MDTraj code that builds the backbone (N, CA, C; nanometers):
import mdtraj as md
import numpy as np

residues = "MET LYS VAL ASP PRO GLY TYR PHE ARG PRO THR GLU VAL GLU THR LEU LEU GLY GLU PRO THR LYS ALA LYS GLY ILE LEU ALA TRP THR PRO GLU ILE SER VAL GLU GLU MET CYS ALA GLU ILE VAL GLU SER ASP LEU ASN VAL ALA LYS ARG ARG ALA PHE LEU LYS SER HIS GLY HIS ASN LYS ASN ILE PRO MET GLU HIS".split()
xyz = np.array([
    [2.4117, -1.0370, -0.9211],
    [2.2794, -1.0576, -0.8712],
    [2.1984, -1.1286, -0.9787],
    [2.1172, -1.2235, -0.9346],
    [2.0329, -1.2967, -1.0275],
    [1.8890, -1.2896, -0.9787],
    [1.7969, -1.2639, -1.0703],
    [1.6555, -1.2556, -1.0358],
    [1.5891, -1.3874, -1.0714],
    [1.5180, -1.4452, -0.9767],
    [1.4463, -1.5706, -0.9994],
    [1.3106, -1.5389, -1.0605],
    [1.2870, -1.5777, -1.1868],
    [1.1598, -1.5478, -1.2520],
    [1.0406, -1.6145, -1.1827],
    [1.0661, -1.7114, -1.0959],
    [0.9587, -1.7767, -1.0231],
    [0.8836, -1.6830, -0.9303],
    [0.9449, -1.5670, -0.8992],
    [0.8808, -1.4712, -0.8105],
    [0.7939, -1.3687, -0.8849],
    [0.7946, -1.3727, -1.0171],
    [0.7107, -1.2818, -1.0947],
    [0.5697, -1.3353, -1.1037],
    [0.4723, -1.2437, -1.1059],
    [0.3341, -1.2852, -1.1283],
    [0.3197, -1.3274, -1.2733],
    [0.2431, -1.4336, -1.2985],
    [0.2250, -1.4749, -1.4383],
    [0.1523, -1.3679, -1.5204],
    [0.0549, -1.3038, -1.4613],
    [-0.0134, -1.1939, -1.5290],
    [-0.0431, -1.0871, -1.4263],
    [-0.0207, -0.9653, -1.4637],
    [-0.0483, -0.8543, -1.3737],
    [-0.1949, -0.8150, -1.3874],
    [-0.2620, -0.7938, -1.2765],
    [-0.4023, -0.7565, -1.2776],
    [-0.4116, -0.6050, -1.2879],
    [-0.4855, -0.5562, -1.3856],
    [-0.4991, -0.4128, -1.4064],
    [-0.5995, -0.3522, -1.3085],
    [-0.7090, -0.4222, -1.2837],
    [-0.8133, -0.3698, -1.1977],
    [-0.8533, -0.4755, -1.0967],
    [-0.8524, -0.4389, -0.9707],
    [-0.8983, -0.5278, -0.8649],
    [-1.0294, -0.4727, -0.8104],
    [-1.1313, -0.5554, -0.8112],
    [-1.2614, -0.5136, -0.7612],
    [-1.3033, -0.6061, -0.6487],
    [-1.3507, -0.5483, -0.5417],
    [-1.3994, -0.6272, -0.4295],
    [-1.5505, -0.6187, -0.4210],
    [-1.6129, -0.7281, -0.3844],
    [-1.7571, -0.7310, -0.3690],
    [-1.7857, -0.7944, -0.2332],
    [-1.8243, -0.7145, -0.1333],
    [-1.8324, -0.7621, 0.0046],
    [-1.9612, -0.8351, 0.0440],
    [-2.0509, -0.8619, -0.0497],
    [-2.1795, -0.9217, -0.0155],
    [-2.1657, -1.0516, 0.0622],
    [-2.0756, -1.1405, 0.0174],
    [-2.0570, -1.2687, 0.0854],
    [-2.0071, -1.2491, 0.2291],
    [-1.9089, -1.1615, 0.2466],
    [-1.8544, -1.1364, 0.3797],
    [-1.9612, -1.0764, 0.4702],
    [-2.0417, -0.9875, 0.4151],
    [-2.1485, -0.9267, 0.4949],
    [-2.2531, -1.0305, 0.5343],
    [-2.2913, -1.1163, 0.4396],
    [-2.3954, -1.2155, 0.4652],
    [-2.3508, -1.3292, 0.5546],
    [-2.2367, -1.3893, 0.5250],
    [-2.1901, -1.5074, 0.5980],
    [-2.1264, -1.4699, 0.7315],
    [-2.0450, -1.3658, 0.7317],
    [-1.9701, -1.3301, 0.8520],
    [-2.0329, -1.2165, 0.9316],
    [-2.1406, -1.1602, 0.8810],
    [-2.2029, -1.0430, 0.9431],
    [-2.1012, -0.9287, 0.9551],
    [-2.0169, -0.9176, 0.8537],
    [-1.9111, -0.8166, 0.8511],
    [-1.9670, -0.6852, 0.7998],
    [-1.9230, -0.5770, 0.8585],
    [-1.9529, -0.4436, 0.8061],
    [-1.8248, -0.3617, 0.8117],
    [-1.8013, -0.2794, 0.7116],
    [-1.6792, -0.1985, 0.7116],
    [-1.6830, -0.0953, 0.8236],
    [-1.5662, -0.0683, 0.8807],
    [-1.5563, 0.0311, 0.9881],
    [-1.5335, 0.1712, 0.9342],
    [-1.4773, 0.1811, 0.8136],
    [-1.4534, 0.3115, 0.7519],
    [-1.4983, 0.3055, 0.6061],
    [-1.5201, 0.4224, 0.5479],
    [-1.5613, 0.4295, 0.4068],
    [-1.4396, 0.4168, 0.3155],
    [-1.4666, 0.3964, 0.1890],
    [-1.3586, 0.3904, 0.0899],
    [-1.2835, 0.5232, 0.0874],
    [-1.3570, 0.6334, 0.0991],
    [-1.2941, 0.7652, 0.0990],
    [-1.2009, 0.7816, 0.2189],
    [-1.2444, 0.7343, 0.3363],
    [-1.1602, 0.7430, 0.4554],
    [-1.0355, 0.6557, 0.4399],
    [-1.0530, 0.5364, 0.3819],
    [-0.9393, 0.4473, 0.3605],
    [-0.8375, 0.5123, 0.2659],
    [-0.8868, 0.5728, 0.1576],
    [-0.7968, 0.6396, 0.0633],
    [-0.7239, 0.7555, 0.1302],
    [-0.7943, 0.8303, 0.2153],
    [-0.7314, 0.9416, 0.2863],
    [-0.6209, 0.8909, 0.3783],
    [-0.6434, 0.7767, 0.4448],
    [-0.5402, 0.7181, 0.5314],
    [-0.4180, 0.6760, 0.4508],
    [-0.4404, 0.6173, 0.3344],
    [-0.3298, 0.5730, 0.2495],
    [-0.2482, 0.6937, 0.2030],
    [-0.3172, 0.7979, 0.1568],
    [-0.2480, 0.9184, 0.1102],
    [-0.1692, 0.9823, 0.2242],
    [-0.2304, 0.9901, 0.3435],
    [-0.1618, 1.0491, 0.4588],
    [-0.0367, 0.9688, 0.4946],
    [-0.0477, 0.8368, 0.4916],
    [0.0670, 0.7518, 0.5221],
    [0.1785, 0.7707, 0.4194],
    [0.1425, 0.7716, 0.2908],
    [0.2431, 0.7911, 0.1859],
    [0.3101, 0.9278, 0.1985],
    [0.2317, 1.0301, 0.2328],
    [0.2876, 1.1636, 0.2502],
    [0.3855, 1.1664, 0.3677],
    [0.3508, 1.0999, 0.4776],
    [0.4410, 1.0936, 0.5933],
    [0.5722, 1.0237, 0.5582],
    [0.5643, 0.9171, 0.4793],
    [0.6858, 0.8469, 0.4362],
    [0.7712, 0.9400, 0.3504],
    [0.7078, 1.0130, 0.2584],
    [0.7814, 1.1057, 0.1718],
    [0.8484, 1.2158, 0.2541],
    [0.7780, 1.2651, 0.3555],
    [0.8360, 1.3692, 0.4413],
    [0.9569, 1.3158, 0.5183],
    [0.9467, 1.1935, 0.5705],
    [1.0609, 1.1338, 0.6432],
    [1.1799, 1.1157, 0.5503],
    [1.1533, 1.0661, 0.4299],
    [1.2616, 1.0462, 0.3332],
    [1.3266, 1.1795, 0.2970],
    [1.2458, 1.2832, 0.2767],
    [1.2989, 1.4160, 0.2428],
    [1.3822, 1.4709, 0.3583],
    [1.3353, 1.4516, 0.4818],
    [1.4090, 1.4983, 0.5992],
    [1.5445, 1.4296, 0.6073],
    [1.5448, 1.2963, 0.5924],
    [1.6717, 1.2225, 0.5994],
    [1.7666, 1.2661, 0.4889],
    [1.7119, 1.2815, 0.3681],
    [1.7954, 1.3227, 0.2546],
    [1.8529, 1.4619, 0.2778],
    [1.7727, 1.5538, 0.3345],
    [1.8201, 1.6902, 0.3573],
    [1.9281, 1.6961, 0.4655],
    [1.9405, 1.5896, 0.5432],
    [2.0429, 1.5837, 0.6470],
    [2.1571, 1.4881, 0.6093],
    [2.1696, 1.4633, 0.4787],
    [2.2829, 1.3871, 0.4297],
    [2.2679, 1.2361, 0.4301],
    [2.1507, 1.1859, 0.4617],
    [2.1278, 1.0409, 0.4633],
    [2.0475, 1.0018, 0.3401],
    [2.1127, 1.0052, 0.2269],
    [2.0390, 0.9837, 0.1029],
    [2.0679, 0.8498, 0.0366],
    [2.1345, 0.7606, 0.1056],
    [2.1628, 0.6290, 0.0471],
    [2.0875, 0.5211, 0.1232],
    [2.0318, 0.4284, 0.0483],
    [1.9657, 0.3113, 0.1045],
    [1.8544, 0.3451, 0.2028],
    [1.7738, 0.4419, 0.1699],
    [1.6564, 0.4719, 0.2517],
    [1.5442, 0.3827, 0.2007],
    [1.4947, 0.2911, 0.2851],
    [1.3916, 0.1989, 0.2361],
    [1.2609, 0.2709, 0.2010],
    [1.1889, 0.2181, 0.1047],
    [1.0624, 0.2749, 0.0617],
    [0.9474, 0.2286, 0.1500],
    [0.9624, 0.1174, 0.2178],
    [0.8528, 0.0629, 0.2988],
    [0.8248, 0.1541, 0.4160],
    [0.7041, 0.1459, 0.4686],
    [0.6706, 0.2216, 0.5894],
    [0.6321, 0.1293, 0.6983],
])
top = md.Topology()
chain = top.add_chain()
for i, resn in enumerate(residues, 1):
    res = top.add_residue(resn, chain, resSeq=i)
    for name in ("N", "CA", "C"):
        top.add_atom(name, md.element.get_by_symbol(name[0]), res)
traj = md.Trajectory(xyz[None], top)
């Protein structure tokens, strides 16, 4: 197997910050959920994936279980 370095990011970003003022002003966009609600959805989704993986592993399917959901 060979890894193509062209697929690596030149620099990894440590902190990503979003500022929605432009989207709100130009597009009349407003968020449908809060940041807290979004984080809760992400955590719930990750927990569900972990539970599925644990279930499969406990039933002998412990090889090549994808991490994606």
